[in-house]
C-alpha positions in Angstrom: -19.9 19.2 -22.0 -16.9 20.3 -19.9 -15.2 18.2 -17.3 -16.3 20.7 -14.6 -19.9 20.3 -15.8 -19.6 16.5 -15.8 -18.3 16.6 -12.2 -21.0 18.9 -11.1 -23.7 16.8 -12.6 -22.2 13.6 -11.0 -22.0 15.3 -7.6 -25.7 16.3 -7.8 -26.7 12.9 -8.9 -24.9 11.0 -6.2 -25.6 13.5 -3.4 -22.0 13.8 -2.4 -21.4 17.0 -0.4 -18.4 19.2 -1.2 -17.1 19.2 2.4 -13.4 18.6 2.0 -10.9 21.4 2.3 -7.2 21.3 1.6 -6.3 20.5 5.2 -8.7 17.6 5.5 -7.6 16.4 2.0 -4.0 16.3 3.1 -4.9 14.4 6.2 -7.1 11.9 4.4 -4.5 11.4 1.6 -1.6 11.1 3.9 -3.5 8.4 5.9 -3.8 6.4 2.7 0.0 6.4 2.2 1.4 6.2 5.7 0.9 2.7 7.0 2.3 0.0 9.2 4.7 -1.1 6.5 7.0 1.8 7.1 7.8 0.5 10.6 9.7 -2.4 9.0 10.9 -1.2 5.6 13.6 1.4 6.5 15.8 -1.3 8.1 15.1 -3.8 5.3 15.9 -1.3 2.6 19.1 -0.3 4.3 20.2 -4.0 4.6 19.5 -4.5 0.8 21.3 -1.3 -0.4 23.3 0.1 2.5 23.3 3.9 2.8 22.4 4.1 -0.9 18.9 3.0 0.1 18.3 6.7 0.6 18.3 6.9 -3.2 15.6 4.3 -3.4 13.5 6.3 -1.0 14.1 9.5 -3.0 13.2 7.7 -6.2 10.0 6.4 -4.7 9.0 9.9 -3.5 9.7 11.3 -7.0 7.7 8.5 -8.6 4.8 9.5 -6.4 4.5 12.9 -8.2 3.4 11.7 -11.6 1.5 8.8 -10.1 -0.6 11.0 -7.8 -1.3 13.7 -10.4 -2.1 11.2 -13.0 -4.8 9.6 -10.9 -6.1 13.1 -10.1 -6.4 13.8 -13.8 -8.1 10.5 -14.4 -10.9 11.4 -12.0 -11.6 14.6 -14.0 -11.4 12.8 -17.4 -13.4 9.7 -16.6 -15.8 11.3 -14.2 -15.7 8.3 -12.0 -13.9 7.7 -8.7 -13.0 4.2 -9.7 -9.9 2.3 -8.9 -6.9 1.2 -11.0 -8.7 -1.8 -12.5 -11.5 0.5 -13.7 -9.1 2.7 -15.6 -7.3 -0.3 -17.1 -10.6 -1.9 -18.2 -11.7 1.4 -19.9 -8.4 1.6 -21.7 -7.6 -2.0 -22.6 -10.8 -4.0 -22.1 -12.3 -6.3 -19.4 -9.7 -9.1 -19.7 -6.7 -6.8 -18.9 -8.8 -5.0 -16.3 -9.7 -8.3 -14.6 -6.0 -9.4 -14.6 -4.9 -6.1 -13.0 -7.8 -6.5 -10.5 -6.3 -9.9 -9.6 -2.8 -8.5 -9.2 -4.1 -5.7 -6.9 -6.3 -8.2 -5.0 -3.4 -10.6 -4.3 -1.1 -7.7 -3.4 -3.6 -6.4 -0.9 -4.5 -9.8 0.5 -0.8 -10.9 1.0 -0.2 -7.5 2.5 -2.4 -8.8 5.4 0.4 -11.1 6.2 3.1 -8.4 6.3 1.2 -5.8 8.4 0.0 -8.2 11.2 3.5 -9.7 11.4 5.0 -6.2 11.8 2.8 -5.7 14.9 3.8 -9.2 16.1 7.5 -8.3 15.9 7.1 -5.2 18.0 5.0 -7.0 20.6 7.3 -10.0 20.9 10.3 -7.7 21.2 8.7 -5.6 23.9 7.8 -8.7 25.9 11.2 -10.4 25.3 9.4 -13.4 23.9 10.8 -16.0 21.3 10.3 -15.3 17.6 7.4 -17.7 17.3 5.3 -15.3 19.3 5.5 -12.8 16.4 3.6 -15.2 14.3 1.1 -15.9 17.1 0.5 -12.2 17.7 0.3 -11.6 13.9 -2.4 -14.2 13.6 -4.3 -12.7 16.5 -4.2 -9.3 15.0 -5.5 -10.7 11.7 -8.3 -12.6 13.4 -9.4 -9.5 15.4 -9.6 -7.5 12.2 -11.5 -10.3 10.5 -14.1 -10.4 13.3 -14.5 -6.6 13.1 -15.1 -6.7 9.4 -17.6 -9.6 9.7 -19.5 -7.4 12.1 -19.4 -4.5 9.6 -17.1 -2.4 11.8 -15.3 0.0 9.4 -12.8 2.6 10.3 -14.1 6.2 9.9 -12.0 8.8 8.1 -11.2 10.4 11.4 -9.9 7.1 12.8 -7.7 6.5 9.8 -6.3 10.0 10.2 -5.5 9.3 13.8 -3.7 6.1 12.8 -1.7 7.9 10.2 -0.9 10.6 12.8 0.4 7.8 15.1 2.7 6.5 12.4 3.9 10.1 11.8 4.6 10.6 15.5 6.7 7.4 15.7 8.7 8.4 12.6 9.2 11.9 14.0 10.3 10.5 17.4 12.8 8.2 15.7 14.1 11.0 13.5 14.6 13.5 16.4 16.0 11.0 18.8 18.4 9.7 16.2 19.9 13.1 15.3 22.5 13.3 18.2 23.6 9.7 17.4 23.9 10.0 13.7 27.5 9.5 12.5 28.4 10.5 9.0 30.9 7.6 8.9 27.9 5.4 8.8 27.3 6.5 5.3 30.4 4.9 3.9 30.8 2.8 1.9 27.7 4.4 0.3 26.6 1.7 -2.1 28.2 -1.7 -0.9 25.7 -3.7 -3.0 25.8 -1.5 -6.1 23.0 -0.4 -8.3 21.3 -3.8 -8.0 20.9 -3.3 -4.3 19.3 0.2 -4.8 17.0 -1.1 -7.5 15.9 -4.0 -5.3 15.2 -1.6 -2.4 13.2 0.6 -4.8 11.0 -2.3 -5.8 10.5 -3.2 -2.1 9.3 0.4 -1.3 6.4 0.1 -3.7 4.6 -1.5 -0.8 5.2 1.6 1.4 4.0 4.0 -1.3 0.9 2.0 -2.5 -2.1 4.3 -2.2 -1.5 7.2 -4.6 -4.7 6.4 -6.3 -6.7 7.2 -3.1 -7.3 10.8 -4.2 -9.6 9.5 -6.9 -12.1 8.4 -4.3 -12.1 11.9 -2.7 -12.0 14.3 -5.6 -15.8 14.8 -6.0 -16.1 16.0 -2.4 -13.6 18.8 -2.4 -14.9 22.4 -2.1 -12.8 23.4 -5.0 -12.1 20.1 -6.8 -9.3 21.3 -9.2 -7.4 23.5 -6.7 -8.1 21.3 -3.7 -7.0 18.0 -5.3 -3.8 19.4 -6.7 -2.8 21.4 -3.7 -3.5 18.5 -1.3 -1.5 16.2 -3.5 1.6 18.5 -3.5 1.5 18.9 0.3 1.0 15.2 0.9 3.9 14.3 -1.3 6.1 16.8 0.7 4.9 15.5 4.1 5.4 11.8 3.1 8.8 12.4 1.5 10.1 14.2 4.6 8.9 11.5 7.0 10.1 8.6 4.9 13.5 10.0 3.9 14.1 11.3 7.5 13.4 7.8 8.9 15.8 6.3 6.4 18.6 8.7 7.3 18.0 8.0 11.0 18.2 4.2 10.5 21.3 4.5 8.4 23.1 7.2 10.4 22.7 5.2 13.7 23.4 1.8 11.9 20.2 0.4 13.3 20.1 -2.4 10.7 22.1 -5.4 9.6 20.5 -8.6 10.9 16.9 -9.8 10.4 15.8 -9.0 13.9 17.2 -5.5 13.8 15.8 -4.8 10.3 12.3 -5.7 11.5 12.4 -3.4 14.5 14.7 -0.5 13.3 12.3 2.3 14.0 11.3 0.9 17.4 14.9 0.2 18.4 15.9 3.8 17.8 13.2 4.9 20.3 14.1 2.1 22.7 17.8 2.7 22.7 17.3 6.4 23.4 14.5 6.3 26.0 14.6 2.8 27.5 12.3 -0.2 28.1 9.2 1.7 28.8 9.5 3.5 25.5 9.8 0.1 23.8 6.6 -1.0 25.4 4.8 2.2 24.5 6.1 2.0 20.9 4.9 -1.7 20.7 1.4 -0.7 21.9 1.2 2.1 19.3 2.5 -0.3 16.7 -0.2 -2.8 17.7 -2.9 -0.2 17.3 -1.5 1.0 13.9 -1.2 -2.6 12.6 -4.6 -3.6 13.8 -6.2 -0.5 12.3 -4.3 -0.9 9.0 -5.2 -4.6 8.7 -8.9 -3.8 9.5 -9.0 -1.0 6.8 -7.3 -3.1 4.2 -9.4 -6.2 4.7 -12.4 -3.9 4.2 -11.1 -2.3 1.0 -9.6 -5.5 -0.6 -12.7 -7.6 0.2 -14.8 -5.1 -1.8 -12.5 -5.5 -4.7 -12.7 -9.3 -4.3 -16.5 -9.0 -4.2 -16.5 -7.0 -7.4 -14.2 -9.4 -9.2 -16.4 -12.4 -8.1 -19.5 -10.6 -9.3 -17.9 -10.1 -12.7 -16.7 -13.8 -12.9 -13.1 -13.2 -12.1 -13.2 -14.9 -8.8 -15.3 -18.0 -7.8 -18.9 -16.9 -7.7 -19.5 -17.8 -4.0 -17.2 -15.0 -3.0 -19.8 -12.5 -4.3 -22.4 -13.7 -1.8 -23.5 -11.1 0.7 -24.2 -11.9 4.4 -25.8 -10.1 7.2 -26.1 -6.3 6.8 -25.1 -6.8 3.2 -21.5 -7.5 4.2 -19.4 -9.4 1.6 -18.6 -12.0 4.2 -17.2 -14.6 1.8 -14.8 -12.0 0.3 -13.8 -10.9 3.8 -13.1 -14.5 4.6 -11.1 -15.0 1.3 -8.8 -12.0 2.0 -8.3 -13.1 5.6 -7.5 -16.7 4.5 -4.8 -15.5 2.1 -3.2 -13.4 4.9 -3.5 -16.2 7.4 -2.0 -18.7 4.9 0.9 -16.3 4.5 1.5 -16.2 8.3 1.3 -20.0 8.5 3.7 -20.6 5.6 6.0 -17.9 7.1 6.2 -19.8 10.4 6.5 -23.2 8.7 9.4 -22.3 6.5 11.0 -19.5 8.6 9.9 -16.7 6.2 9.7 -13.3 7.8 7.7 -10.2 6.7 10.9 -9.1 4.8 10.6 -12.1 2.5 6.8 -12.1 2.1 6.6 -8.4 1.3 8.4 -9.1 -2.0 5.1 -10.5 -3.3 2.9 -7.4 -2.9 5.8 -5.0 -3.8 6.4 -6.8 -7.1 2.7 -6.9 -8.0 2.4 -3.2 -7.3 5.1 -2.4 -9.8 3.2 -4.1 -12.6 -0.2 -2.7 -11.4 1.2 0.9 -11.6 3.0 0.1 -14.9 -0.3 -0.9 -16.6 -2.2 1.9 -14.9 0.1 4.5 -16.4 -0.2 2.9 -19.8 -4.0 3.1 -19.4 -3.8 6.8 -18.4 -1.8 7.5 -21.6 -4.6 5.9 -23.6 -7.4 7.7 -21.7 -6.1 11.3 -21.0 -6.1 14.0 -23.6 -2.9 14.8 -25.4 -2.0 17.9 -23.3 -2.0 15.7 -20.1 -0.3 12.6 -21.4 3.2 13.8 -20.3 2.4 13.0 -16.7 1.6 9.3 -17.1 4.4 9.0 -19.6 6.8 10.2 -16.9 5.1 7.8 -14.5 5.4 4.9 -16.9 9.1 5.6 -17.6 10.0 5.8 -13.9 8.0 2.7 -13.0 9.7 0.9 -15.9 13.0 1.7 -14.4 12.1 -0.6 -11.5 11.0 -3.5 -13.8 14.5 -5.0 -14.5 15.0 -5.4 -10.7 11.8 -7.5 -10.5 12.9 -10.1 -13.2 14.0 -12.6 -10.5 10.5 -12.4 -9.1 8.7 -12.1 -12.5 7.1 -15.5 -11.8 4.8 -13.8 -9.2 2.8 -11.6 -11.6 2.9 -14.3 -14.3 1.5 -16.9 -11.9 -1.2 -14.6 -10.7 -2.2 -13.7 -14.2 -2.4 -17.3 -15.3 -4.4 -18.3 -12.3 -6.7 -15.3 -12.9 -7.4 -16.5 -16.5 -8.0 -20.1 -15.4 -10.5 -19.0 -12.7 -12.1 -16.6 -15.2 -12.5 -19.5 -17.6 -14.0 -21.8 -15.0 -16.3 -19.0 -13.5 -17.7 -17.5 -16.6 -21.4 -17.2 -16.6 -23.4 -18.4 -19.6 -24.5 -14.9 -20.4 -20.9 -13.7 -20.4 -19.9 -16.5 -22.8 -22.7 -15.3 -25.1 -21.8 -11.6 -24.9 -18.0 -12.1 -25.1 -15.4 -10.2 -23.2 
């Protein structure tokens, strides 16, 4: 039976309507990539690598090509709009799949420290409040998103598109406002921290580009699945690349980076410096909405992954309990607890989002590395070249994660320990 016939049968069985065209596909896909992280990362990347951070952005955009198309191919081959852990499990078994699920779960949960804090930075700056208020606002954003999820309030596809559009508007505003102030002298020396700085910035940017697998969840609903998925992917990569690289050039060309405070607010400061205080307030309000929406959406998504892991014995079994309206309330609480702990630890030890983001960024490197290896094992020979390219490009970033290699190792060890303690009797009998 052909892939097309498989997909048609699956669509008929699930009742999914083929209602997505290329335009809507681009909007939905772009909304999965553009998030609140980009409000803080251009300044941080520039501080790590200097003007050469542009190379890190270009590398990340190029890496998105094989990653995105590989996930699109996996949908057709597997016939299932599953996530990364699903593909890894099919290729390498339930143990490796469970560990990768843990890596992705922790990356997403810790991300709920970074995103709320980003909103906190913008609000505290607009109100001229001390730095401690960034943590207070961040905690408030997280709690509001938690309450919304506990009530079953999810963001619709249209709301997610609006939030992505708001991010795009802020980036475009920063880019156009920066053009008259860009000085080419700001690009020298080009690589003050050498290749190590560029590599470290590239690892950092994995957090900004996480989401290339999102097309897998939409593929079965395209009018023309093959043409629609591929064309939407190409256009999305182009849009995201222009926005991200343009924002990077703006931050570097205006030298809006250097110290921790400036790095955290680089995009907002460009708008503020050109348009004044009212623009800073407006930008902070938009940043608040974006960060709240992103946090709400990610708690919803990551909690479902946590629920699935708990149901399979990879997280403590109580996390798989459902509450009112069949909401995975314990999983939602677990994700929020990880994000809240990150905010508290950050305040206690003076860690900013720029330090905490290293955790999800490093984990994403290894998630995508294993995902590409899984794709090589699953896809037919004629299509293996795409995940091979993706694997090679992702592997380029691995040497720059060595100093943080304890992060995925620790998560993997904890995952195996929890799995050992949580295994059900029937699982022990059947084996893994």
